[in-house]
PAVOTI-974609 format. One line per 2 residues: number of its first residue (from 1); their letters; for each residue x, y, z of C-alpha. Coordinates in steps of 0.001 Angstrom, whole numbers. Example, Ala and Ser with C-alpha at 12.3 -4.5 7.8 and 13.67 -1.06 7.14 Angstrom:
// residues 2
1) AS) 12300,-4500,7800 | 13670,-1060,7140
//
This chain:
// residues 310
1) XX) 127856,136204,109360 | 124872,135729,107205
3) XX) 123709,136525,103432 | 120239,137685,103583
5) XX) 118407,136401,99678 | 114997,137117,97925
7) XX) 113906,133518,97738 | 110100,133016,96899
9) XX) 108003,130073,96457 | 108777,127373,93335
11) XX) 105876,126116,91549 | 105839,124401,88017
13) XX) 105421,126044,85357 | 102345,125717,83595
15) XX) 104062,125360,79833 | 101544,123209,78180
17) XX) 98890,126092,78874 | 100882,128813,77943
19) XX) 101885,127388,74409 | 97899,126544,73815
21) XX) 96948,130083,75196 | 99530,131675,72578
23) XX) 98902,129883,69371 | 95285,130019,70188
25) XX) 95039,133750,71075 | 97420,134401,67865
27) XX) 95276,131637,65716 | 92203,133559,66804
29) XX) 93915,137503,65985 | 94799,136305,62630
31) XX) 91670,134817,61623 | 89684,138342,62566
33) XX) 92251,140197,59989 | 92525,138028,57291
35) XX) 88868,138302,57352 | 87804,141228,55845
37) XX) 89436,139604,52815 | 86518,137250,52917
39) XX) 85463,134722,55630 | 84997,131820,53271
41) XX) 88865,131782,52429 | 90875,128903,53722
43) XX) 93099,131435,55002 | 90456,132845,57538
45) XX) 88549,129297,58018 | 91878,127115,58863
47) XX) 93366,129636,61232 | 89991,130266,63089
49) XX) 89295,126070,63535 | 92679,125951,64793
51) XX) 92050,128443,67671 | 88904,127146,68599
53) XX) 90537,123662,68946 | 93852,124721,70860
55) XX) 92106,127310,72910 | 89494,124279,74433
57) XX) 92462,122047,74438 | 93842,125229,76807
59) XX) 90731,124620,79085 | 91240,120861,79424
61) XX) 94834,121590,80209 | 94077,124607,82801
63) XX) 91285,122648,84418 | 94160,119896,85123
65) XX) 96990,121320,85491 | 98480,121987,89130
67) XX) 99414,125322,88724 | 97275,126621,85848
69) XX) 98491,129712,84271 | 95416,131110,84769
71) XX) 92807,129578,87788 | 89441,129050,86615
73) XX) 88613,130232,90632 | 89211,134007,89065
75) XX) 86366,133882,87234 | 83862,133322,90258
77) XX) 83207,136777,90440 | 80799,138535,88161
79) XX) 82118,142056,88876 | 85358,140765,87887
81) XX) 84350,139465,84663 | 82974,142937,84065
83) XX) 85531,144258,84409 | 88086,142091,81974
85) XX) 84955,142827,79311 | 85182,146268,79937
87) XX) 88918,145898,79257 | 88204,144099,76264
89) XX) 85921,147414,75143 | 88247,149953,76518
91) XX) 91297,148159,74222 | 89153,147999,71286
93) XX) 88844,152473,71392 | 92427,152620,72209
95) XX) 93435,150724,69373 | 91360,152201,67125
97) XX) 91765,155621,68124 | 95427,155308,67757
99) XX) 95505,153991,64735 | 92710,156483,62844
101) XX) 93601,159740,64267 | 97018,158788,62751
103) XX) 95622,158124,59120 | 92967,160975,59340
105) XX) 96186,163330,59901 | 98252,161947,57368
107) XX) 95884,161127,54955 | 93024,163979,55244
109) XX) 95261,166686,56800 | 98099,165803,54710
111) XX) 100113,165600,57483 | 103976,164371,57592
113) XX) 104250,160900,59673 | 107037,163705,62093
115) XX) 103984,166162,62136 | 101348,163370,62940
117) XX) 103339,161768,66083 | 103439,165632,67471
119) XX) 100238,166394,67135 | 99222,163265,69159
121) XX) 101122,164293,71601 | 98794,165451,74010
123) XX) 96843,162732,73857 | 99790,161201,76031
125) XX) 99742,164371,78382 | 95786,163993,78967
127) XX) 96111,160327,79773 | 98976,160978,82239
129) XX) 97149,163188,83809 | 93813,162098,84324
131) XX) 95871,158639,85122 | 96880,160298,88164
133) XX) 93751,161603,89390 | 92247,158693,88783
135) XX) 94357,156369,90565 | 93833,158612,93932
137) XX) 90201,158902,93254 | 89656,155036,93057
139) XX) 90578,154617,96870 | 87870,157038,97460
141) XX) 84574,156811,94646 | 83968,153490,93139
143) XX) 85567,152799,90248 | 82879,152054,88183
145) XX) 81750,155435,88241 | 85446,157277,87035
147) XX) 84762,154565,84259 | 81651,156255,83618
149) XX) 83063,159354,83870 | 86244,159411,81401
151) XX) 83677,156899,79177 | 81510,159815,78688
153) XX) 84335,162045,78025 | 85691,159711,75346
155) XX) 81945,159725,74038 | 82181,163434,73414
157) XX) 85849,163053,72092 | 84631,160632,70065
159) XX) 81500,162274,68803 | 83019,165663,68302
161) XX) 85568,164161,66409 | 83881,162491,64114
163) XX) 81400,165892,63759 | 84468,167632,62091
165) XX) 86159,164888,60193 | 84900,165652,57202
167) XX) 85110,169410,58103 | 88769,168813,57459
169) XX) 89419,171538,60547 | 92876,173489,61908
171) XX) 94956,171786,64170 | 93631,174126,66701
173) XX) 91066,174302,68475 | 89296,171150,66209
175) XX) 92078,168471,66182 | 93524,169596,69273
177) XX) 90760,169360,71470 | 89814,166131,70516
179) XX) 92895,164710,70777 | 93126,166174,74774
181) XX) 89492,164640,75360 | 89890,161425,73871
183) XX) 93317,161189,75843 | 91851,162766,79148
185) XX) 89168,160331,78773 | 90886,157277,78360
187) XX) 93504,157514,81346 | 90324,158311,83729
189) XX) 88663,155700,82613 | 91106,152709,81636
191) XX) 92849,153051,85058 | 89936,152426,87534
193) XX) 89335,149498,84948 | 92986,147771,85087
195) XX) 92372,148599,89403 | 88993,146590,89373
197) XX) 90499,143726,88138 | 92709,142888,90976
199) XX) 90558,144444,92863 | 90276,141943,96264
201) XX) 92032,139835,94988 | 94431,137585,96822
203) XX) 98289,138090,96179 | 98872,134891,94733
205) XX) 96124,135665,92107 | 97855,139210,91221
207) XX) 100082,137542,88066 | 97501,135243,86198
209) XX) 95000,138470,86729 | 97238,140877,85489
211) XX) 98079,138628,82507 | 94812,138443,81579
213) XX) 93798,141780,81704 | 96814,142393,79498
215) XX) 95292,139317,76879 | 91861,140971,77138
217) XX) 93203,144790,76491 | 95417,143617,73119
219) XX) 92584,141178,71916 | 89815,144144,71941
221) XX) 91912,145806,69949 | 92966,143394,67495
223) XX) 89021,142929,67144 | 88157,146230,67440
225) XX) 90719,147678,64718 | 89271,144950,62168
227) XX) 86023,146073,62689 | 85861,149126,63087
229) XX) 88327,149418,60139 | 86078,147209,57572
231) XX) 82545,149439,58685 | 84846,152703,58019
233) XX) 86745,151394,54797 | 82446,150337,53487
235) XX) 81776,153496,54189 | 84749,155173,52193
237) XX) 84050,153055,48891 | 80212,152992,49228
239) XX) 81143,157122,48518 | 83714,156186,45941
241) XX) 86459,156457,47810 | 89910,154718,48751
243) XX) 90164,152504,51734 | 93597,153725,52461
245) XX) 95368,157728,51404 | 96903,157156,47678
247) XX) 99046,160298,45956 | 97011,162544,44200
249) XX) 93123,161885,46012 | 90976,164149,44458
251) XX) 88961,166368,46354 | 85570,163926,46461
253) XX) 87742,160701,47134 | 89241,162701,49990
255) XX) 86040,163471,51627 | 85248,159930,51396
257) XX) 88451,158675,53451 | 87745,161889,55962
259) XX) 84151,160060,56367 | 85419,156786,56634
261) XX) 87267,157839,59543 | 84775,159732,60984
263) XX) 82469,156851,60873 | 85382,155091,62694
265) XX) 85422,157995,65460 | 81853,157468,65756
267) XX) 82087,153833,66203 | 84353,154377,69042
269) XX) 81138,156678,70660 | 79057,153667,69875
271) XX) 81617,151358,71771 | 82332,153932,74984
273) XX) 78232,153497,75570 | 78254,149833,75595
275) XX) 81699,149991,77971 | 79356,152411,80298
277) XX) 76403,150227,80366 | 78670,147598,81364
279) XX) 80527,148823,83985 | 76834,149490,85644
281) XX) 77425,145569,87130 | 80972,146357,88131
283) XX) 80019,146683,92153 | 83482,146678,93327
285) XX) 84313,149521,96325 | 87190,151889,97195
287) XX) 88186,149402,99819 | 88167,146166,97409
289) XX) 90597,148214,95115 | 92832,149390,98585
291) XX) 93154,145170,99157 | 93401,144945,95392
293) XX) 96568,147164,95926 | 97843,145692,98901
295) XX) 98028,142687,97623 | 99786,143402,94221
297) XX) 102712,144893,96605 | 102419,141626,98756
299) XX) 102961,139785,95800 | 106020,141597,94860
301) XX) 107658,141639,98156 | 109632,138248,99253
303) XX) 110446,137279,102954 | 114291,137740,103679
305) XX) 115872,133826,103788 | 118930,134084,106323
307) XX) 121624,131819,104742 | 124644,130698,107104
309) XX) 128284,131719,106120 | 131445,131897,106731
//
């Protein structure tokens, strides 16, 4: 009889590249996160310099590696680079919305953590619905137009949230409307971006590209949160408010804090506009998307191998 097992091609792991990339990105994010307290401090400068050295070392190692975790050939396609840049921006928007909506609900409207979590549940509903629709449309419509459509919904939702922030609206329709809008927009924009990263790629490129997209999203989220958070904090402080909710705030302090969060939502709207301009250069076709999905399916499959046995 024969036993059938699945055996994929074996390649040497790029351990040095993985270590350098992990340490370099970690140091960079740490430096950016600590930068809000002063960019000239050793706690910021040392990790920043370490990040530069580590990431330069990563590039050198990847050029020489037999099986690099990041083949630089993937950057030869400017459309793919554009998609990755847009994912960085999308990551910033998603992270900022997730954090600042929750902070606004608890700090300004006085929601408990539980009520805040329930209040943003429609975000996930809108995201899931839009993602399912966008995944199907991406096989028939150029992904850049889907991203622009989703970005436009995000823009409207963020501007609406910014406009009502200092009015301290009720949940219906104010908060719920903004949450549903941005959730739907994120789902409609992010899925075509993810599909664009692997569009037209070979099966062997799917893994590195998927990992690169995840890194881009996480990096965008970390940097975006620090940058937008600094802007929001500065606005609140300039109006005599705190940088985050504190017990027994006065009405002027609550208004100042709400104004800061409103500016954060406006920043997300501005990032959405930039992302929309960027994706105009992302000229993948529905055929490219279909090829990428086929390559992804192929990368997950393995050819059966017969193993003799008694």
